[in-house]
PDB file of the backbone (N, CA, C, O) and the ligand in Angstrom, with CONECT records:
HET     ZN  A 101       1
ATOM      1  N   PRO A   1      97.478 103.712 110.591  1.00  0.00           N
ATOM      2  CA  PRO A   1      97.647 104.854 111.463  1.00  0.00           C
ATOM      3  C   PRO A   1      96.915 105.084 112.648  1.00  0.00           C
ATOM      4  O   PRO A   1      95.691 105.010 112.537  1.00  0.00           O
ATOM      5  N   VAL A   2      97.432 105.370 113.863  1.00  0.00           N
ATOM      6  CA  VAL A   2      96.506 105.346 115.182  1.00  0.00           C
ATOM      7  C   VAL A   2      96.883 106.831 115.744  1.00  0.00           C
ATOM      8  O   VAL A   2      97.840 107.513 115.376  1.00  0.00           O
ATOM      9  N   GLN A   3      96.010 107.133 116.616  1.00  0.00           N
ATOM     10  CA  GLN A   3      96.037 108.342 117.175  1.00  0.00           C
ATOM     11  C   GLN A   3      97.169 108.348 118.628  1.00  0.00           C
ATOM     12  O   GLN A   3      97.127 107.433 119.449  1.00  0.00           O
ATOM     13  N   PHE A   4      97.803 109.115 118.710  1.00  0.00           N
ATOM     14  CA  PHE A   4      98.925 109.008 119.678  1.00  0.00           C
ATOM     15  C   PHE A   4      99.455 110.162 120.174  1.00  0.00           C
ATOM     16  O   PHE A   4      99.491 111.132 119.417  1.00  0.00           O
ATOM     17  N   THR A   5      99.910 110.273 121.380  1.00  0.00           N
ATOM     18  CA  THR A   5     100.553 111.392 121.901  1.00  0.00           C
ATOM     19  C   THR A   5     102.105 111.258 121.784  1.00  0.00           C
ATOM     20  O   THR A   5     102.700 110.402 122.439  1.00  0.00           O
ATOM     21  N   CYS A   6     102.843 112.238 120.820  1.00  0.00           N
ATOM     22  CA  CYS A   6     104.112 111.890 120.708  1.00  0.00           C
ATOM     23  C   CYS A   6     104.756 112.403 121.977  1.00  0.00           C
ATOM     24  O   CYS A   6     104.492 113.465 122.542  1.00  0.00           O
ATOM     25  N   PRO A   7     105.791 111.334 122.401  1.00  0.00           N
ATOM     26  CA  PRO A   7     106.592 111.466 123.659  1.00  0.00           C
ATOM     27  C   PRO A   7     107.645 112.613 123.429  1.00  0.00           C
ATOM     28  O   PRO A   7     108.137 113.241 124.367  1.00  0.00           O
ATOM     29  N   TYR A   8     107.972 112.853 122.019  1.00  0.00           N
ATOM     30  CA  TYR A   8     109.023 113.799 121.766  1.00  0.00           C
ATOM     31  C   TYR A   8     108.720 115.313 121.831  1.00  0.00           C
ATOM     32  O   TYR A   8     109.425 116.185 122.339  1.00  0.00           O
ATOM     33  N   CYS A   9     107.554 115.442 121.226  1.00  0.00           N
ATOM     34  CA  CYS A   9     106.981 116.925 120.984  1.00  0.00           C
ATOM     35  C   CYS A   9     105.598 117.125 121.797  1.00  0.00           C
ATOM     36  O   CYS A   9     105.008 118.205 121.810  1.00  0.00           O
ATOM     37  N   MET A  10     105.231 116.194 122.342  1.00  0.00           N
ATOM     38  CA  MET A  10     103.955 116.260 123.300  1.00  0.00           C
ATOM     39  C   MET A  10     102.677 116.712 122.394  1.00  0.00           C
ATOM     40  O   MET A  10     101.684 117.254 122.879  1.00  0.00           O
ATOM     41  N   ASN A  11     102.839 116.418 121.024  1.00  0.00           N
ATOM     42  CA  ASN A  11     101.589 116.774 120.380  1.00  0.00           C
ATOM     43  C   ASN A  11     100.674 115.695 120.379  1.00  0.00           C
ATOM     44  O   ASN A  11     101.188 114.582 120.490  1.00  0.00           O
ATOM     45  N   ARG A  12      99.255 115.763 120.265  1.00  0.00           N
ATOM     46  CA  ARG A  12      98.469 114.622 119.880  1.00  0.00           C
ATOM     47  C   ARG A  12      98.198 114.473 118.321  1.00  0.00           C
ATOM     48  O   ARG A  12      97.389 115.127 117.662  1.00  0.00           O
ATOM     49  N   ILE A  13      98.866 113.686 117.970  1.00  0.00           N
ATOM     50  CA  ILE A  13      99.041 113.365 116.575  1.00  0.00           C
ATOM     51  C   ILE A  13      98.445 112.088 116.018  1.00  0.00           C
ATOM     52  O   ILE A  13      98.243 111.203 116.849  1.00  0.00           O
ATOM     53  N   VAL A  14      98.141 111.847 114.807  1.00  0.00           N
ATOM     54  CA  VAL A  14      98.002 110.617 114.065  1.00  0.00           C
ATOM     55  C   VAL A  14      99.237 110.288 113.414  1.00  0.00           C
ATOM     56  O   VAL A  14      99.869 111.112 112.751  1.00  0.00           O
ATOM     57  N   THR A  15      99.618 109.017 113.602  1.00  0.00           N
ATOM     58  CA  THR A  15     100.906 108.583 113.171  1.00  0.00           C
ATOM     59  C   THR A  15     101.015 108.517 111.583  1.00  0.00           C
ATOM     60  O   THR A  15     100.041 108.247 110.880  1.00  0.00           O
ATOM     61  N   VAL A  16     102.001 108.726 111.192  1.00  0.00           N
ATOM     62  CA  VAL A  16     102.427 108.659 109.679  1.00  0.00           C
ATOM     63  C   VAL A  16     102.992 107.050 109.537  1.00  0.00           C
ATOM     64  O   VAL A  16     103.907 106.694 110.279  1.00  0.00           O
ATOM     65  N   THR A  17     102.457 106.188 108.643  1.00  0.00           N
ATOM     66  CA  THR A  17     102.817 104.916 108.715  1.00  0.00           C
ATOM     67  C   THR A  17     103.789 104.783 107.172  1.00  0.00           C
ATOM     68  O   THR A  17     103.507 105.292 106.087  1.00  0.00           O
ATOM     69  N   THR A  18     104.762 104.090 107.455  1.00  0.00           N
ATOM     70  CA  THR A  18     105.672 103.721 106.205  1.00  0.00           C
ATOM     71  C   THR A  18     106.107 102.193 106.262  1.00  0.00           C
ATOM     72  O   THR A  18     106.791 101.657 107.133  1.00  0.00           O
ATOM     73  N   PRO A  19     105.535 101.608 105.102  1.00  0.00           N
ATOM     74  CA  PRO A  19     105.996 100.296 105.093  1.00  0.00           C
ATOM     75  C   PRO A  19     107.657 100.120 104.903  1.00  0.00           C
ATOM     76  O   PRO A  19     108.241 100.761 104.030  1.00  0.00           O
ATOM     77  N   VAL A  20     108.273  99.315 105.681  1.00  0.00           N
ATOM     78  CA  VAL A  20     109.571  98.935 105.641  1.00  0.00           C
ATOM     79  C   VAL A  20     109.872  97.533 105.484  1.00  0.00           C
ATOM     80  O   VAL A  20     109.078  96.786 106.058  1.00  0.00           O
ATOM     81  N   PRO A  21     110.917  96.925 104.785  1.00  0.00           N
ATOM     82  CA  PRO A  21     111.274  95.497 104.807  1.00  0.00           C
ATOM     83  C   PRO A  21     111.391  95.085 106.081  1.00  0.00           C
ATOM     84  O   PRO A  21     112.093  95.781 106.815  1.00  0.00           O
ATOM     85  N   GLY A  22     110.812  94.000 106.583  1.00  0.00           N
ATOM     86  CA  GLY A  22     111.188  93.419 107.744  1.00  0.00           C
ATOM     87  C   GLY A  22     111.614  92.061 107.920  1.00  0.00           C
ATOM     88  O   GLY A  22     111.963  91.540 106.861  1.00  0.00           O
ATOM     89  N   VAL A  23     111.688  91.357 108.895  1.00  0.00           N
ATOM     90  CA  VAL A  23     112.213  90.068 109.144  1.00  0.00           C
ATOM     91  C   VAL A  23     111.586  88.856 108.181  1.00  0.00           C
ATOM     92  O   VAL A  23     112.179  87.903 107.677  1.00  0.00           O
ATOM     93  N   LEU A  24     110.088  89.253 108.100  1.00  0.00           N
ATOM     94  CA  LEU A  24     109.376  88.287 107.363  1.00  0.00           C
ATOM     95  C   LEU A  24     109.517  88.584 105.817  1.00  0.00           C
ATOM     96  O   LEU A  24     109.483  87.621 105.052  1.00  0.00           O
ATOM     97  N   THR A  25     109.671  89.834 105.321  1.00  0.00           N
ATOM     98  CA  THR A  25     110.112  90.100 104.177  1.00  0.00           C
ATOM     99  C   THR A  25     111.237  89.540 103.547  1.00  0.00           C
ATOM    100  O   THR A  25     111.224  89.153 102.379  1.00  0.00           O
ATOM    101  N   TRP A  26     112.262  89.485 104.336  1.00  0.00           N
ATOM    102  CA  TRP A  26     113.650  88.902 104.021  1.00  0.00           C
ATOM    103  C   TRP A  26     113.504  87.336 103.956  1.00  0.00           C
ATOM    104  O   TRP A  26     114.044  86.664 103.078  1.00  0.00           O
ATOM    105  N   LEU A  27     112.684  86.788 105.019  1.00  0.00           N
ATOM    106  CA  LEU A  27     112.341  85.455 105.074  1.00  0.00           C
ATOM    107  C   LEU A  27     111.849  84.870 103.919  1.00  0.00           C
ATOM    108  O   LEU A  27     112.365  83.820 103.537  1.00  0.00           O
ATOM    109  N   LEU A  28     110.891  85.400 103.266  1.00  0.00           N
ATOM    110  CA  LEU A  28     110.012  85.061 102.035  1.00  0.00           C
ATOM    111  C   LEU A  28     110.955  85.335 100.871  1.00  0.00           C
ATOM    112  O   LEU A  28     110.849  84.623  99.872  1.00  0.00           O
ATOM    113  N   CYS A  29     111.793  86.225 100.907  1.00  0.00           N
ATOM    114  CA  CYS A  29     112.695  86.471  99.759  1.00  0.00           C
ATOM    115  C   CYS A  29     113.641  85.479  99.725  1.00  0.00           C
ATOM    116  O   CYS A  29     113.815  84.881  98.663  1.00  0.00           O
ATOM    117  N   THR A  30     114.307  85.186 100.734  1.00  0.00           N
ATOM    118  CA  THR A  30     115.161  83.940 100.671  1.00  0.00           C
ATOM    119  C   THR A  30     114.495  82.730 100.373  1.00  0.00           C
ATOM    120  O   THR A  30     114.949  81.977  99.512  1.00  0.00           O
ATOM    121  N   GLY A  31     113.256  82.417 101.125  1.00  0.00           N
ATOM    122  CA  GLY A  31     112.548  81.170 100.801  1.00  0.00           C
ATOM    123  C   GLY A  31     112.252  81.077  99.311  1.00  0.00           C
ATOM    124  O   GLY A  31     112.422  79.973  98.794  1.00  0.00           O
ATOM    125  N   ILE A  32     111.825  82.100  98.539  1.00  0.00           N
ATOM    126  CA  ILE A  32     111.465  82.251  97.182  1.00  0.00           C
ATOM    127  C   ILE A  32     112.832  81.899  96.381  1.00  0.00           C
ATOM    128  O   ILE A  32     112.913  81.170  95.392  1.00  0.00           O
ATOM    129  N   PHE A  33     113.720  82.477  96.934  1.00  0.00           N
ATOM    130  CA  PHE A  33     115.129  82.432  96.122  1.00  0.00           C
ATOM    131  C   PHE A  33     115.808  81.001  96.192  1.00  0.00           C
ATOM    132  O   PHE A  33     116.453  80.585  95.230  1.00  0.00           O
ATOM    133  N   VAL A  34     115.657  80.292  97.296  1.00  0.00           N
ATOM    134  CA  VAL A  34     115.956  78.961  97.413  1.00  0.00           C
ATOM    135  C   VAL A  34     115.204  77.937  96.779  1.00  0.00           C
ATOM    136  O   VAL A  34     115.652  76.843  96.437  1.00  0.00           O
ATOM    137  N   ALA A  35     113.925  78.382  96.623  1.00  0.00           N
ATOM    138  CA  ALA A  35     112.641  77.562  95.828  1.00  0.00           C
ATOM    139  C   ALA A  35     113.158  77.486  94.394  1.00  0.00           C
ATOM    140  O   ALA A  35     112.736  76.553  93.710  1.00  0.00           O
ATOM    141  N   GLY A  36     114.004  78.336  93.862  1.00  0.00           N
ATOM    142  CA  GLY A  36     114.572  78.312  92.535  1.00  0.00           C
ATOM    143  C   GLY A  36     113.985  79.337  91.607  1.00  0.00           C
ATOM    144  O   GLY A  36     114.078  79.128  90.397  1.00  0.00           O
ATOM    145  N   CYS A  37     113.330  80.533  92.090  1.00  0.00           N
ATOM    146  CA  CYS A  37     112.981  81.482  91.446  1.00  0.00           C
ATOM    147  C   CYS A  37     113.775  82.532  91.269  1.00  0.00           C
ATOM    148  O   CYS A  37     113.603  83.502  92.008  1.00  0.00           O
ATOM    149  N   PHE A  38     114.641  82.561  90.425  1.00  0.00           N
ATOM    150  CA  PHE A  38     115.781  83.629  90.252  1.00  0.00           C
ATOM    151  C   PHE A  38     115.581  84.898  89.447  1.00  0.00           C
ATOM    152  O   PHE A  38     116.490  85.717  89.318  1.00  0.00           O
ATOM    153  N   LEU A  39     114.245  85.068  88.847  1.00  0.00           N
ATOM    154  CA  LEU A  39     114.284  86.251  87.950  1.00  0.00           C
ATOM    155  C   LEU A  39     113.403  87.395  88.601  1.00  0.00           C
ATOM    156  O   LEU A  39     112.445  87.942  88.055  1.00  0.00           O
ATOM    157  N   GLY A  40     113.878  87.648  89.815  1.00  0.00           N
ATOM    158  CA  GLY A  40     113.250  88.633  90.341  1.00  0.00           C
ATOM    159  C   GLY A  40     112.078  88.536  91.155  1.00  0.00           C
ATOM    160  O   GLY A  40     111.519  89.525  91.628  1.00  0.00           O
ATOM    161  N   CYS A  41     111.626  87.130  91.357  1.00  0.00           N
ATOM    162  CA  CYS A  41     110.475  86.948  92.052  1.00  0.00           C
ATOM    163  C   CYS A  41     110.654  87.140  93.540  1.00  0.00           C
ATOM    164  O   CYS A  41     109.753  87.409  94.335  1.00  0.00           O
ATOM    165  N   CYS A  42     112.063  86.950  93.839  1.00  0.00           N
ATOM    166  CA  CYS A  42     112.275  87.173  95.373  1.00  0.00           C
ATOM    167  C   CYS A  42     112.252  88.582  95.813  1.00  0.00           C
ATOM    168  O   CYS A  42     112.522  88.902  96.970  1.00  0.00           O
ATOM    169  N   LEU A  43     111.900  89.502  94.805  1.00  0.00           N
ATOM    170  CA  LEU A  43     111.816  90.771  95.318  1.00  0.00           C
ATOM    171  C   LEU A  43     110.111  91.044  95.535  1.00  0.00           C
ATOM    172  O   LEU A  43     109.758  92.110  96.039  1.00  0.00           O
ATOM    173  N   VAL A  44     109.193  90.121  95.165  1.00  0.00           N
ATOM    174  CA  VAL A  44     107.825  90.405  95.289  1.00  0.00           C
ATOM    175  C   VAL A  44     107.458  90.680  96.868  1.00  0.00           C
ATOM    176  O   VAL A  44     106.607  91.540  97.092  1.00  0.00           O
ATOM    177  N   PRO A  45     107.953  90.113  97.770  1.00  0.00           N
ATOM    178  CA  PRO A  45     107.817  90.364  99.007  1.00  0.00           C
ATOM    179  C   PRO A  45     107.825  91.852  99.437  1.00  0.00           C
ATOM    180  O   PRO A  45     107.098  92.375 100.283  1.00  0.00           O
ATOM    181  N   PHE A  46     108.812  92.441  98.670  1.00  0.00           N
ATOM    182  CA  PHE A  46     109.054  93.912  99.127  1.00  0.00           C
ATOM    183  C   PHE A  46     107.943  94.842  98.320  1.00  0.00           C
ATOM    184  O   PHE A  46     107.977  96.059  98.505  1.00  0.00           O
ATOM    185  N   CYS A  47     107.097  94.349  97.549  1.00  0.00           N
ATOM    186  CA  CYS A  47     105.945  95.103  97.129  1.00  0.00           C
ATOM    187  C   CYS A  47     104.659  94.883  97.694  1.00  0.00           C
ATOM    188  O   CYS A  47     103.645  95.507  97.380  1.00  0.00           O
ATOM    189  N   VAL A  48     104.738  93.911  98.599  1.00  0.00           N
ATOM    190  CA  VAL A  48     103.499  93.543  99.342  1.00  0.00           C
ATOM    191  C   VAL A  48     103.363  94.205 100.620  1.00  0.00           C
ATOM    192  O   VAL A  48     103.932  93.628 101.547  1.00  0.00           O
ATOM    193  N   ASP A  49     102.706  95.346 100.916  1.00  0.00           N
ATOM    194  CA  ASP A  49     102.597  95.943 102.130  1.00  0.00           C
ATOM    195  C   ASP A  49     102.090  95.127 103.231  1.00  0.00           C
ATOM    196  O   ASP A  49     102.425  95.497 104.356  1.00  0.00           O
ATOM    197  N   SER A  50     101.407  94.171 103.141  1.00  0.00           N
ATOM    198  CA  SER A  50     101.106  93.319 104.184  1.00  0.00           C
ATOM    199  C   SER A  50     102.131  92.365 104.684  1.00  0.00           C
ATOM    200  O   SER A  50     102.009  91.783 105.762  1.00  0.00           O
ATOM    201  N   LEU A  51     103.198  92.206 103.839  1.00  0.00           N
ATOM    202  CA  LEU A  51     104.434  91.407 104.426  1.00  0.00           C
ATOM    203  C   LEU A  51     105.466  92.383 104.907  1.00  0.00           C
ATOM    204  O   LEU A  51     106.532  91.890 105.275  1.00  0.00           O
ATOM    205  N   MET A  52     105.317  93.773 104.970  1.00  0.00           N
ATOM    206  CA  MET A  52     106.110  94.632 105.417  1.00  0.00           C
ATOM    207  C   MET A  52     106.053  94.862 106.728  1.00  0.00           C
ATOM    208  O   MET A  52     104.971  94.495 107.184  1.00  0.00           O
ATOM    209  N   ASP A  53     106.942  95.424 107.707  1.00  0.00           N
ATOM    210  CA  ASP A  53     106.781  95.904 108.783  1.00  0.00           C
ATOM    211  C   ASP A  53     106.285  97.424 108.367  1.00  0.00           C
ATOM    212  O   ASP A  53     106.290  97.954 107.256  1.00  0.00           O
ATOM    213  N   VAL A  54     105.848  97.948 109.662  1.00  0.00           N
ATOM    214  CA  VAL A  54     105.131  99.166 109.382  1.00  0.00           C
ATOM    215  C   VAL A  54     105.698 100.080 110.332  1.00  0.00           C
ATOM    216  O   VAL A  54     105.480  99.863 111.524  1.00  0.00           O
ATOM    217  N   ARG A  55     106.510 101.234 109.933  1.00  0.00           N
ATOM    218  CA  ARG A  55     107.058 102.315 110.766  1.00  0.00           C
ATOM    219  C   ARG A  55     106.046 103.449 110.911  1.00  0.00           C
ATOM    220  O   ARG A  55     105.532 104.109 110.007  1.00  0.00           O
ATOM    221  N   HIS A  56     105.844 103.553 112.360  1.00  0.00           N
ATOM    222  CA  HIS A  56     105.101 104.959 112.660  1.00  0.00           C
ATOM    223  C   HIS A  56     105.871 106.009 113.074  1.00  0.00           C
ATOM    224  O   HIS A  56     106.621 105.946 114.049  1.00  0.00           O
ATOM    225  N   THR A  57     105.685 107.220 112.204  1.00  0.00           N
ATOM    226  CA  THR A  57     106.414 108.262 112.740  1.00  0.00           C
ATOM    227  C   THR A  57     105.486 109.541 112.979  1.00  0.00           C
ATOM    228  O   THR A  57     104.391 109.619 112.423  1.00  0.00           O
ATOM    229  N   CYS A  58     105.944 110.491 113.786  1.00  0.00           N
ATOM    230  CA  CYS A  58     105.136 111.630 114.079  1.00  0.00           C
ATOM    231  C   CYS A  58     105.395 112.511 113.016  1.00  0.00           C
ATOM    232  O   CYS A  58     106.517 112.640 112.526  1.00  0.00           O
ATOM    233  N   PRO A  59     104.252 113.210 112.588  1.00  0.00           N
ATOM    234  CA  PRO A  59     104.155 114.136 111.481  1.00  0.00           C
ATOM    235  C   PRO A  59     104.696 115.390 111.719  1.00  0.00           C
ATOM    236  O   PRO A  59     104.976 116.150 110.792  1.00  0.00           O
ATOM    237  N   VAL A  60     104.873 115.683 112.941  1.00  0.00           N
ATOM    238  CA  VAL A  60     105.255 117.058 113.681  1.00  0.00           C
ATOM    239  C   VAL A  60     106.823 117.052 113.592  1.00  0.00           C
ATOM    240  O   VAL A  60     107.479 117.742 112.812  1.00  0.00           O
ATOM    241  N   CYS A  61     107.352 116.110 114.569  1.00  0.00           N
ATOM    242  CA  CYS A  61     108.789 116.236 114.753  1.00  0.00           C
ATOM    243  C   CYS A  61     109.713 115.112 113.827  1.00  0.00           C
ATOM    244  O   CYS A  61     110.942 115.122 113.761  1.00  0.00           O
ATOM    245  N   ARG A  62     108.892 114.242 113.204  1.00  0.00           N
ATOM    246  CA  ARG A  62     109.191 113.168 112.320  1.00  0.00           C
ATOM    247  C   ARG A  62     110.239 112.051 113.157  1.00  0.00           C
ATOM    248  O   ARG A  62     111.101 111.372 112.598  1.00  0.00           O
ATOM    249  N   GLN A  63     109.965 112.047 114.476  1.00  0.00           N
ATOM    250  CA  GLN A  63     110.515 111.060 115.217  1.00  0.00           C
ATOM    251  C   GLN A  63     109.927 109.669 114.922  1.00  0.00           C
ATOM    252  O   GLN A  63     108.705 109.558 114.819  1.00  0.00           O
ATOM    253  N   GLU A  64     110.818 108.493 114.766  1.00  0.00           N
ATOM    254  CA  GLU A  64     110.072 107.401 114.893  1.00  0.00           C
ATOM    255  C   GLU A  64     109.508 107.007 116.131  1.00  0.00           C
ATOM    256  O   GLU A  64     110.183 107.223 117.137  1.00  0.00           O
ATOM    257  N   LEU A  65     108.464 106.501 116.241  1.00  0.00           N
ATOM    258  CA  LEU A  65     107.668 106.168 117.571  1.00  0.00           C
ATOM    259  C   LEU A  65     107.676 104.748 117.855  1.00  0.00           C
ATOM    260  O   LEU A  65     107.893 104.328 118.991  1.00  0.00           O
ATOM    261  N   PHE A  66     107.414 103.885 116.725  1.00  0.00           N
ATOM    262  CA  PHE A  66     107.390 102.604 116.849  1.00  0.00           C
ATOM    263  C   PHE A  66     107.312 101.782 115.687  1.00  0.00           C
ATOM    264  O   PHE A  66     106.761 102.209 114.673  1.00  0.00           O
ATOM    265  N   LEU A  67     107.816 100.631 115.742  1.00  0.00           N
ATOM    266  CA  LEU A  67     107.949  99.815 114.513  1.00  0.00           C
ATOM    267  C   LEU A  67     106.902  98.499 114.610  1.00  0.00           C
ATOM    268  O   LEU A  67     107.159  97.560 115.363  1.00  0.00           O
ATOM    269  N   TYR A  68     105.859  98.525 113.882  1.00  0.00           N
ATOM    270  CA  TYR A  68     104.991  97.250 114.011  1.00  0.00           C
ATOM    271  C   TYR A  68     105.578  96.228 113.074  1.00  0.00           C
ATOM    272  O   TYR A  68     105.788  96.444 111.880  1.00  0.00           O
ATOM    273  N   LYS A  69     105.844  95.021 113.746  1.00  0.00           N
ATOM    274  CA  LYS A  69     106.428  94.015 113.134  1.00  0.00           C
ATOM    275  C   LYS A  69     105.448  92.926 112.984  1.00  0.00           C
ATOM    276  O   LYS A  69     104.500  92.708 113.738  1.00  0.00           O
ATOM    277  N   ARG A  70     105.831  92.162 111.765  1.00  0.00           N
ATOM    278  CA  ARG A  70     104.963  91.095 111.707  1.00  0.00           C
ATOM    279  C   ARG A  70     105.308  89.633 112.318  1.00  0.00           C
ATOM    280  O   ARG A  70     104.505  88.701 112.360  1.00  0.00           O
ATOM    281  N   LEU A  71     106.443  89.603 112.714  1.00  0.00           N
ATOM    282  CA  LEU A  71     107.021  88.496 113.447  1.00  0.00           C
ATOM    283  C   LEU A  71     107.309  88.856 114.718  1.00  0.00           C
ATOM    284  O   LEU A  71     107.808  88.040 115.493  1.00  0.00           O
TER     285      LEU A  71
HETATM  286 ZN    ZN A 101     106.472 114.529 117.650  1.00  0.00          ZN2+
END
C-alpha cells in the first residue's frame, strides 16, 4: 500500500492492494503444466502473492488507480 492522492475524488488516501493473476502468473502456470504436472500444481502460482500483479484501488471511490506488474 502507498499513500496517494486519488485523481478521481481528490482525497489523500492509502491505496488498497488486491493481488490479481498477471502475465507472470499465467506463464508459470503454463510452464508447470507443460512440465508434466497435471494434478492442480499449475494453480500454485495463483496462491502465491509474490507472483501476482497487485491492483491498487482507492478506498473512498473504489476506482482502480494503477496495476503493479511483475513483468
Ligand atoms: Zn478516489
